[in-house]
C-alpha angles and dihedrals in degrees: 000000000000136000131216117232117190128184141154128233115212125218087212091066110071094209093048091046090052091047091050091052091049092049091049091049094050094045087048088057089056102265116133121243087240092056094045094051094042095049092044092053095044091049090049091050093047093049090054092048089050090051092051089049091048091050091052092049090049091053092048090049091050090053092048092049091052090049092049091048091051091046091049089055089050091049091047091051091047091049089052091051090047091052091054091048091047092052091048092048092049092049090049090053092048091052091051095054118105116258111272095027110132118232128207118221 
């Protein structure tokens, strides 16, 4: 079953005038009006779907970047704490060595 859609494009409306010229050019190249309108609508729909998907990906990436930044700060703080612990450990080992034992720095 098919339906009939009918509409007018006005020369007074710049977008409609541009659309009319485009339709006339494509029909002049041998494309059917049905194909031109169908492909145009499907392309418009797909571009909006892609934009929605892209917006979702951007939001997820923002969240991931913030999480990574927070984790990096935690890792940096832990590394600083480990450096202090390592220094304390090394000093403790040096103190426990017998007198006259040579240490390597």
